[in-house]
ZAMILO-759546 format. One record per atom (N, C-alpha, C, O): z, x, y. Coordinates in steps of 0.05 Angstrom, whole numbers, plus 5000, padded with zeros to 4 digits. Layout:
BEGIN
ZXY...
END
This chain:
BEGIN
265727106532266026816535263626706551263126806573262226506541259926406554260426146569262726056571258326026579258525776593258725546573260425376575256825546554256825346534257525456506258625316489256925716502257625846477260425966479260926136496262225876461265025966462266125956490266826166501266325716501267225696530270125766534271025776557271625806513274425886517276425656518275725436511278725726527281025526525282025436552284125296553280725516574281825446600282225146604284325066614280324986596280524696600282824586584284324416593283224676559285424586543288124686553290124536552288124926564290625026575291524856599293924816604289624756615290324576637291624326626293524216638290624216604291823986591294624046582296523886586295024276569297624356560299624386583302024326580298624476606300424526628300924276646302324296666299724056639300023816655302823706654304323776635303523546673306223426674306823266649309023256639304723126639305022976614302923076595300523056600303823166572302023256551303023136525305323176517301422976512302022866486300423016465298023026466301823116445300523286424298823116406299822966389296223146409294223006392292823206374290623146364294023436369292623646355292323586325290923736311293523376315293023306287290123226283289223206260288723166304285823126303284423366290282523336276285523606295284323846284284423836254282523916240286623746243286923726214284723536202283623596182284223316216282223126207279423256209277823226191278923406231276323536234276023756212273823796202278223896206278024106186277224006159275924136143278123756153277423636127274323606124273223606102273023576147270223526147268523786151266223796142269723986163268224236169267224366143268624376123264724456145263424596122263224416097263224516075263024156102262523966080260223786087259123796109259523606069257423416074258323206095256623066106260923196100262023006120262423136147264123046162260923346153261523506177260323386203260423516224259323146202258223006225260022776233260422586218261222796257263222596266262422496294261722656311262422236297261922116324264221926330264821736316265521986353267821816362267021686388266421816407266921416388266321266412268821126422270220976407269421166447271821046460271120976489269221086500272620796502272120736530272720976548273721176538272020956573272621166592275621216593277221026591276321466598279121546603280921506579283321446583279921516555281521496531281921766517282521766493281521986531282222246520280022376504280522566489277522286507275322406491274722696499274422866482274622736525273923006535276123206529275623436523278623126532280823296526280823386497281423616490280123196479279923266451277723466446278123646429275423436459273223636456274123906466273424106454275523916489276624166499278524306479278424546475280124136466282024246446280524366422281224576413278524226413277024326390275524576397275324766381274424596421273124846430275025076431274325296422277425036440279425246441280325326413280825566409280425146395281325206368279225346351279825556339276825246351274725356334273425606345272525776329273225626371271625846383272626126376275026166377270826306370271626576363271526766387271727006384271226656410271126816434273826926442273927126457276026816434278726906440280726816419280226626404283026956419285126886400286826666413288226726433286826426402288326206415290626116397291725896401291526286379293726206361296226146378297725966370296626286400299026226416299025956428301225846435296725826431296625556441297225346420298225126426296625406395296725206374298925236354299625046340300125476352302125526332304425326332305425246311305225246356307525066358306824766360308524596361304224716360303324436360303224336331303524486312302724076328302623946301300524076284300824106260298224156296296024266281296924526267295924596246298724676280299624926269301224906244301625106230302024666237303524626212301824526189302824496167299224496193297524396172296524616154296424846163295824546130295024756110292424886117291925116110290624746132288024846138287924996165285825086173290225016178290325126205289125406207287325456223290125596191289325876193286425916183285026086193285625746165282925776153280725756173278725896171281025576193278825526212279425626240277625606257281725726245282525816272280726046282280626256269279325996304277626206317275526326298275126566299274326166280272526266260269526196266267826276250268926056287266225956291265126016319266726066338262526016321261226006347261125716356259925546343262425656378262525386388260525346410260325506428258925136408257225046430258324786440258524586425259124776466260224536477258624456502258324606521257524206501255924106523256823826530257723676513256423766556256823486566254123396575253023496594253023196561250323106566250022986595247822996606252222886606252022786633251223006653249822946672252223246649251623466666248523516667247523566689247223506645244423566644242723326654240723356667243723086647242222846655242322806685240322716697244522866697244822826726243123026742242422976765242323246729240723446743237723406739236123466757237023296716234223246710233322976720234922796726230622936721229522686731228722496708227922266713228922596684228122436661229622536636230822756637229422386614230622486589229122736579230322916569226422736583224922966575225823216591226123436579226223176617227123396633229923486625230523726626231623296618234323366609234223536584235723736582232523466565232423616540231223896544232124086531229323916562228224186569230324356582230624596575231824236601233924386615236124466595237124696596236924276577239024336558238224576540239824756537235824566529235024786511234825046526235725256516233825046550233625296566236225416572236625656569238125246580240825356587242325456562243625666564242125316540243425406516242225656505243725836497239625676505238325926495239126166512239626376502239126126539239926346557242726436551243326676551244526246546247326306540247626456513249126646510246026366494246126496467245126786469246126956456243026826485241927096487243727286502243627526497245427186519247427366532249327476511250227706514250027316491251827416471250327546448251527726434247827466443246227586422243627686433241527556428243627906447241127996460238928086441236628096449239628136416237628226397236227996382234528046365237027746388235727526374232827506383232227556406231027426364228127416371227627216395229227036399225527276409224727096431223926826420223026796397224126626437223326356430224426156450226426206463223125936452223925726471224825476457225225266469225125496431225925256415228725306404229125496388230625146413233425196407234025216378235525396369232825046362233425046333232725316320234325416305230425426327229625686315231425916325232026096309232225906350234026116360236626106345237726316338237725866341240225846327240025926297241826046286237725856285237225936258237226246256238426356237235926376274235726666274238526796278239126996264240026686296242726796301244526766276245926946268244326526264245926476240245126656217246826756202242526706214241626886193242627166197243027316178242927246223243827516229246827546226247727756217248327346235251227376236252627256213254827346205251427056200252826906179255126736189256626616173255326706215257426546227256226276236254526276254257026056224255925796231257025696258258925816270255925476268256525366294258225106291257724946273260125076309261324816314260124706340260324836361258824476338257324366361258824126371259223926357259824136396261323926409259623796431258923936450259023546429257423406448259023176461259722976448259723216486261223006501259222826516257122926524259922576519258222376533255422376520253422376533255422376493252922386479251022156485248622176484252221926493250621676496249721626525248621416530250221816543249521756571246521686576245921536594244621796560241821706564241421416559239721286571243021296541242821016535244020846557243320616561245920966572247120816594245520846620245420666636244321086624242721136648239921036646238720936666238721056622235920966618235920726599234920746577237120516607237620286590235020156580234920056558233020156597230520016590228420196578226420096568228820456579226720646570227120706540228420906534225920546523226320576494225020836484226020966466222720906496221321146486223021396492223221576476224221406516225921636523228321646505229121866497229521416499231821416482231121516454232621666441228721436444227921526417227421826417228121956397226221936438225822226440228522376439228822586426230422266452233122386453234322386425235422596415234222156411235322146384233822326365235122456348231222346368229722516351230422816355230622966336231022886380231823156386234523216372234823426360236423036375239023076362238723096332240123256319237022936320236622936291235523216282236623326263233523316296232323576289234323796293234523986277235823786315237823996322240024006301241024226295240923776291243423766275243023716246244323846229241223536239241123436211239923646192237923776198241323686170240423876148240124156158238724316146241624226179241524506188243924656177246224576181243424876164245525036151247425156172249725226166246425196196248025326217250225146228251825226244250224896220252224706231254624696212254424596189256924796222259424776207260724506213262124386196260424416238261624156246260024066271259624226289259223816271258023696294259823456302260223276287260823466326262823276336261823166362261523306382261222896363260222776387262122556397263422426381262322526423263922316435262322166455260522276468262921906458261621746478262921476480265021426467261721296494262721026496261520846475262820676463258920876471257420706452257220846424257021086423257320686403256620796376253720886375252220846394253021006353250321116351248220896351248420696336246220936367244020736370242320726345241720936334241520486337239820456314237120326323237120156341235020416311232420306316231620146291231220266270231419886294230819716271233219736252235519696259232619786227234719796206235520086201237220136183234520276216235120556210236220696235235820606257237520916230238521086252237621376247237721476225236821496269236021776267238321956261238022186252240721856266243222016262244921896240247421876243243721816218245221676197247021866182248521776164247022126188248822306174251622306186253522416175251922176210254522166223256321946212255421726206258922016210260921816205262021726232262821896248261921466237262721366264265521256263266421136244266921306285269621196290269521066317269821196338269220806317268820656341271120466347273120466332270920316368273020126375273119886356275119736355271019846341271019636321271619736293272119576274271720006290272320126264273420406269272020606266276020406277277220656286277820856264277821096268278420756240279020926218281321106223283321036237281121356213283321546215283621666243285521806249281721616261281721736287283221586309283621686331284021346303285121156323287321276340287221266364289321396327291721476342291321726359293021796375289021866356288522106371287222046398286822226414286421796403285221716428286621476439285721246438288921526451290721326460293521406453293921566435295521286466298321346460299421136441298920896443301021226422302321046403304920936415305921026435305920736401308420606410310720816412312220816432310920986392313121186393312721386415314721466428310321466421309821656442310421526469311621656487309721276473310221136498313221096502314321116524314621026481317520996483318921246493320721246509317921476482319021736491318521786520320321886534316121726529315521756558317221576575318121656596317521326567319121136582322021236585323321206606323121356564325821466565325921696585327821726601323921876583323922116600323622036629324922156646321921846635321321776663322921526672322421426695324721436655326421206662324820966671325220846692322820896655321120666660321520466638322220536615321120206645321419996625319320006604316919996610320120026579318220016557316919746554314519716548318519526559317419256557315119216577313019106570315519306602313419276622311019446615308719366619311519696606309319866598307619746576305219756577308919626557307519486535305919256545303619216537307019096563305518866574303118956590301018816589303319166604301119266621298919406605296519366611299719576586297719776576297319776545295619926536298819626530298519626501296319436493295019306510295719416467294019206457291419276444290019106434290719536443288219616430288819656400290119846393287819476384288719456356287119636338284719686342288419726317287019876296288519836270290919766270287219896248288419876221289120146210287520336212291420166198292220406183292120326153293520146145290520466138290120406110292220556093292320806094293920416079295920536062295720426034294520216029296820566015296820475987298020205984297120035968300220155999301619905996300319676011301319446010298219736026296819526041296219616069297519806080294319486082293519556109295719476129297019266126296119646149298019586170296619576197295119766204297019366212295819346239297619486259300019426260296519656275298019786296296319766322294219646322297319886343295819876368296320126384298320266380294520186402294820416420294920326449293920106456296020496466296220436494294120596509293320806500293220486532291320626548292620876560294520856575291721116552293121366560293021416590295021506602290721376602290421426631292421266647293721366664292621006640294420836655297320896650298920886669298120956626300821026620301721276636303821276648300021476636300621726651301021666680302921756692299121506692299421446720301921286726303221336746302521096709304920926714307421096712309321066729307621286693309921456691310221636715312421656726308121766723308221956745308721826772310121936789307621586775308021436801310521266801311421176822311721226777314021046774313320766785314920636798310920686778310020416787307920316768306020456761308220066760306219946743303919826760304319726782301519856750299219756764296619806748296719936727294419716759291819756745290620026753289720066775290720216735289820496740287220566725285720736734286820446702284720536684281920526697280420706695281320306711278620266721278320326751276620216764280120496762279920546790277420696798276520676821276220836779273720976785271320796784269020886791271620546775269420356774270320096788272720066794268519916792269219656803269019456781267919506759269919216786269818996767266918896764266418726747265019006780262318906778261118956750259518806741262019176737260919236710261719016691260018926675264118916692265018696675263618436683262718286666263518396709262218146719259418116709258617896702257918336708255118326700254818206672252718086666256718256655256518166627257717886623256417726609259917826635261217566629259717326642260217096635258017386662256517166674253717136662252116986673253117276640250617246627250316966616252316836608247916866615247316596606247216586576245016556565249516616563249616606534251216366526253316306537250216216507251615976498254316036487254616196469256415916499259115946490260516186501262916226496259216356518260516596529262716526549264916636547262116336567264116266587266616146574268816216581266215966555268515836542270116046527272616026525268816246515270216456500272016616520274316676513270916686543272416836563274816676572277016776575274416416578276516246588278716216566281116226572277916186541279816166520281516416517283916406512280216646520281716896518283516936542285717056538282816846565284616856588287116676582289316736592286716476566288816306558290416406534292116266523289916656526291416786505290316746477291616826458288016626475286916566448285216806439283916936455285116856413283317046401280816896392281016676380278517006397275916876391274517016368274317266369273716876349272416986326269517066333268016916345268717316325266017406330264817556306266317626287262217596307260817766288259918016302258117996319261018246296260318496310257818626298256818816308256918516275254718646261252018626274250118776267251618436293249018406305248618576329246418586340250718716338250518886362248719126357249019256337246919176376244919396373245819666384244219846386248319686392249519936402248120036428247820276432247219846445246319926471247319716491248719536484246419746516247519566537245419376547245819246568243219346533241119166542240218966521239518746528240319036495239418856474241718666468243018686447242218476486244418286483243218006481242317896502243017896458241717646453243617416447242817186448246117476440248017266433250617316447251117536458252317116447255017146457256517366444257917526457256217396417257717596403256817876410258418066410254217916417253318176426254718256452255618486454255018076470256318136495259318196490260318396501260618036474263418086469263918346454265918486459262018416436262318676422262018906441263419106439260118886459259819096480262319126496263219356502263618906503266118916519268319046503270219166515268319026476270219176460269819476463271719626467267319566462266719846464267319956493268020186496267019786512267619866540270619856546271419946567272219736528275119726533276119476545278519456551274319276549275219026562276218826542277418626550275818876516276918706495277918886473277219116471279618776456280418916432279518756407279518506408278918896386277918766362279918786340280918996333280418556327282218536304280518516279279418306274280218736264278418736241279518576218277918506200282018516218283218356196282218066197281517956176282017946221281117676222278517656238277617426244277317886246274717896259274817726285273017556290276717786302277017656328277217856350278018086345276617766374277017926398278917786417279117546417280317946433282117836453282418036476281618266473283617946498284118116521286718276514288718156508286618536515288818696505291418686520293518686508291318676547293818706562293418596590291318496598295618626606295618516633293718666651292418546668293518926648291719086665288818996662287518956682287918956638285118876633284718586642282618516653286818416638286618146646286118126676284617946686287318306691286818306720283918366727282818256747282618536711279818596716278118336713276318296728278818176693277417926690277817746714275917616724280217726724280717566748279217666772278117506788279117926775277618046798274717976796273417896816273617996772270817926768270217626773268317556787271917456761271517166762271817066791270516876799273517206806274017106834271617136852271417006873269617296844267117326859264817176847262517196855265417016826263316856812263616566819265316486835262016396806262116116812264015966793263715726788265916116781267815986763270315896779272515966773269815746800271915676819274115516806276415536813273415346786275415186773277315356757279715286755276415576746278215746731280115886749282515896744279116006771280816136790282815946803285116016806281915706809283815506821286015436801288315416809285415416776287415356756289415576753291815536751288415826753290216046751292016076775294416136773290816026799292516036823294615816822296815856831293915576811295815356809298115426789300215296790297615616771299515676750302215766762304315726749302215896785304715966798306415726805308815716802305015516814306415266822307515126797309715016797306015136775306915006750309315156739311115036728309315416741311615576732314115506747316215476736313815486773316115406790317115126782319515076782315214946776315914676768317514686742319414536739316714846724318114866698321014966703322914866692321215176720323915276726325715066739328115066736324414886754325914676768326114416751327014216761325414436726325614206707323913966716324513736710321714026730319913816741317613766722315413876725318113596701316113546681313713406692311513446682314013226711311813076722309713256735307313226731310713456751308913636764307413816744305013866747308913896723307614046701305313886688303113986685305913636682304013466668301513416687299313426677302013366712299813326731298113576733295613556735299413806734297814056736296214106711293914196713297214046688295714086663293413886662291213956654293913636671291713446673289413546690287113536682290213656713288113746732286513976720284013986723287914156707286514386696284614296673282414396670285614116656284014016634281513876644279413916632281713726665279413576675277413766689275013716688278413986701276614156716275114356698272814416702276514466678275314666661274014526637275214496616271514446641270214276621269214436597268514316576269114706599267914866577269814876554269014946532272414816558274314826536274114586518274214356528273714626492273814406473276714306471278614456469277014046471279713926472280013716451279613476455280613816426280713616405283013656385283113526364284813836390287113876372289314026387289014106410291514076372293814206385293114506391294314616410291314626376290614896382289214926409289815106424287414736415286014746441287914676463287714776485289814496457291914426477293514676483294314726506294114836462295715086466294215276485295415406502291615296482290015466499290115376528290415546546290015116533290115016560292915066572293115136595295015026556297715076566298115366573299315436594297115546556297315836562295915906588296816066604293515786592292115836617293515706641293615826662294715466637296115336659298615506667299315506690299815646648302115806654301316106655302916276647298916156664297916436665299916616680300316846672301016516702302816676719305316766704306616956712305916636682308316706667308216986656310317106651305817106653305617366642306717586661307317806653307117506686308417696704311317746697312417956703312617556684315417566678316117556649318217656641314417446632315117386605313317536585311117616590314417566561312817626537312217356524314117206516309717286522308917026510308317066481306717236473309516906464309216916435308216646425309516446430306016656412304916406401305816376372305616566356306716146365307516076337309516276326309116396305311716306340313916476331315316346308316116106310315816486285317316366263320116296272321416456285321016056265323615956274325215856249324615926226327215696255329015606234327615456212328015526188325915266218324615106197321615066203320514866196320415266215317615246221316715436242317815656244314815346258313715516279313715366306312615146308315015476326314815366353312115446364311215666359310915276380308215336390308115566409306415746406309915576429309815786449312715866456314415686462313316116456315816226466315216386491313316546491316816346511316716516535319416666537321516546543319316926531321717086531321617276555319917446556323517256575323417426598323917716591325617786575322217896603322618176599325118266616325918126635326318486609328818566620328818586651330818526664326518666662326318686691326418416704326818396728326118206688326017936699328117756684327617526678330417876679332517736663333617496678335017336666333117476704334017236719332416986713333316766720330217016699328516786693329416666666330316816648329316406663330116286638328016316616325616316622328816346592327016336569326116046566327315856575323816016551322815746546321715716518320315906509322215496505321015426480319315176485320314976494316715206480314814986486313714876460312515026444314014616456312814486433310714296442311114136461308314306429306014146438305513926417305813966393304713696428303913476410301213366419300513366443299713266399297113166404297112866396297112796373297012696417296912406413299312296397299112126380301612416404304112316392306012246414305412066431308412366416310212296437311612546448312212736433312112556474313312786486316212806477317313026474317612576473320312586464320512696435322412836428318412636419318312756392318013056393319013186375316513156412316213446415318913576420319613786409320513456438323113566445325013546421326613726416324913316408326613276384326013476362327813566348323413546359322713736339323814006344324614156325324014086370325214346376328114356366329014556355329514136371332314126364332714086333334414216321331213896322331513836293330814076275332114116255328914226283328014446266329314716275328614926265331214696293332814926301331015156311331415386303329015096327327215296337328715506354327815736356330815426367332315616384333715836368334716026380333815806342335116006326333716276329334916496326331116276335329616516339330616676363330116916365332016536381333116666405336116686404337516686424337216716380340116716377341416956391343716946399339917176394341017406408340617406438341517576453339117196447338617176476340917036490341916836480341817136512344317036525343716896552345616806565341316886560340716756586340216456583340616346562339316336605338716046605336215996588334416176586336015766576333815696559332815416566334415226568330215396568328915136574327515036549326015186536327914786543326414656521324314476533324914296549321814536527319514396540317814256519316814386500317513996522315713836505313413736520313713626542310913776510308513686523306813536503306313636481305813306511304113146494301613066509301613016533299313046494296812946505296112686492296012676467295712476508295012216498292012176500290912166522290712146477287812126477286811876490284611866502288411656489287511406500287511416531285611336544289811506542290011516571288811776582288311796606288311966564287312236573289212366593288312486612291712326588293812436605295812596589296212546565297012796603299212946591301812836601302012736623303912876585306612816593308313046586307713196568310513086601312213326597315113256602315713126622316813346585319713326589320913606586320213756568322713676605323913946605326913906606328013756622328314036588331214026586332414306587331314486574334514336601335814596603338014616582339714436580338014826567340014876546341615116554340515336556344215086557345915306564346515476539347315366519346215736541346815916519349516046524350116126546351116056503353716176506353516486506355516616509
END
């Protein structure tokens, strides 16, 4: 067993022995479909702490021929697949983490020299009869010619040179060229599997690594469920650890992906695995995902001087999804020329989620939303922070049936946050959601919930941990009448959507008068039997 060549199963065994282990070994079945085929090049990009390294450890334990690991996999999901025995322990695995080499070297050139030297030394320990040489590609060609055993090459943190040397385009190009020569059209490659945060970098209209199939946060494909926890997996954990599934969903769900089926595409979502594990083990909900970083990383991007960027962030804080074009993104952290480039980068970093069905981005959950507030609180967006802080007072006013205070608060927020376009009921809805930002602590907020004879604009349904709070149905009007908003709730039987709800219910009508530029609000309490 070597350092990089057939490193063994110790790392994966630690994952198996952890207090919480979710079986993601069906990833092996997906990888086996690609092994020894023209599709043998896979690149998976995900945010930090989404299980990329654990997956690489699992693949190393499965494919490596340095030890018999059937005992680790026989009882996992991978052990039930038709291709399981065919590829088990059949390859020489090379597993490297590029961050290890980059942190030791002073340049990308130094990193590549160190990488080749260390790999060649490891290969020679196992194959002492291989011809001398200082060029990794030729050494591997000679070994393959002698043994007939191809290599599975696992590269973790493949993109770290693009993150560490953001401005050095020549160094980045040398790195890509090295990967291309090492991997492309080489018969000794049975499978090349790379993971990182960023998708593969392109120069102009071409990529040096165009043989790779990419599975990113904007196009997850078949790999989505293997990097994050599914709804069913989280429900099982919540039952085991006696934690509220509703709260877990509010805190950590929301990263969307599409499942392609014959009967039609199905939208699903995954949960942040790092945060779910921490919440279960600590029996406490909180922001765990980004504890190893500060909000400064997010702050650096959302305060860029891009036309429409600030309004997009404010709208998303208000619960709105913002339409973007992800096609202009250059897959790096510096070539950001438009608002959409910045928002696309935030998707890859995990600060936004992308809905490929309608090509929009939004803030995925409460945990990430807190990161935005942390960042904004140190910026000059004082009007946004003030409005969000005022939202606690507006929520209390709604509970107290104080429509005047609610209307005054919405007026104040509308006047202060000038970046929001204010010309229809949809923009009014965004302002109301931002005005009631604090409601997310207690409620599941649903926009345009189907009801008896139409769609109510906003539903606030208290989660079980906050069952003492009243539910609310909010109807919005634009330049009409507040009494008409309340009448519409009753006439169209909007409360039918809450027929199984047994707590108190508030009916809230809000209207904006374009002439007076004022909001009005009426709140009525409806007793549920």
